[in-house]
N, C-alpha and C positions, 0 to 999 in steps of 0.2 A: 386876729385869726380866729379866736373862739367865737366872736360875734358873727363872722361870716358863716361858720359851721351851723350855728344856731338858726341864722336866717334860712339857710338851705333846708334844714330839717323842718322848720315851721312851714316853709313853702310846700314841702312834700306832704305834710300832714293836712294842710288846708286843701291841696289839690285832691288828696284821697277822700276827704270828707265831702267836698263839692261833687266829686264824681259818684260816690257811693250813696249819698242821701236820697236822690230820687230813684235809685235802683231798688233799694231795700224797701220803699213804700210799695212798690208794685209786687204782685203775687205771681212772679215768674221765676224760672230758674236763672241762675246767675253764672256766667263763665268768668271766673276770677283768674288772673294771670299774676305769676311772681317771676321776676327776672333778677338774676345775679350776674356777676361778671362772667361766669362760666357756663351756667345752666339757665333753662327756662322751663317753667312748669305751669300747667293749667288745670283747673278743677271746674266741674260743674256742680253748683251748690244749691240746695234747697233751704232757703232761709226760714221758711215756716216750720220745717221739721228739724232744722239745725243739723243737717247731715250732708256729707259729700257723696254724690252719686257716682261720679267719674273723675278720675285723676291720672293725668300723663305727664311725664317729665322727660327732659333730655338726658337725665342720668340713667335711664334704662338702657339695656344692652342693645336694643334695636338701633340706637342712634350714635354708638361709639365710633363707627367708621367714617362718619360724615364730618368733614373739617370745617366747612363754612357755617357760621353760626346762624345766618339768616335761613339757610336751607334746613338746618336742624329745626329751627323754630317753625318753619312751614310744615315739616314732616310731623312735628308734635301736634299741630293743628289738624292735619289730615287724620292722624291716629285718634285723637280726641273725638273728631266727628264720627269716625268709624265705630268707636266704641259706644258713643252716645246714640248712634242709629240703631245699634244692637239692642239698646235699652229703651227703644221707642221715644227718644228725645229729638225733637227737630227744631224747636224754638227756644232761644235763650237771649239773655241781655248781657252784652259784653261789659265787663268791669275791668278797666285797665288800672285802677287803683291810682297809685301816686306816679305812674309812668306816663310819659307822653306817647301819643299814638304815632310811632315813628320806628323805623328800622326793624328790629326783631319782633317787636309787638305787632306791627302791621303785617309782617310776614306770617306770624301765627294766626292772625285774624283771617288773612286771605286763605291760608291753608284750611282753617275750619269752615270757611265759606265754600271753598271747592269740594270739601267733604260732604257738604249738604246741610250744615247748620245754618239757620236763618236768624240773623240779628242785624 
């Protein structure tokens, strides 16, 4: 059982490295996503200055009344795009990290695209 857990962890780490390596070489802003069992959050990060410019998560009060997790993820993407537009950010690179582009992650990306972010 322990070996199976280690294999899963190693696969996640390799996927994260494979996804992030080409992104960090480019000099563009990065839209990084974190997904847990209950919440989802996204940040726009400037890797050259090592700072987070915008951050939005489903743990905020605006999203408490929505029960469908995919809908919450889409609303988080829309809110992130809205705040990013206020700060004159229009182009980012999507960093899914160790997660597969599926379900809530795809819904968040679709929401961000609908809000006007280009990636």
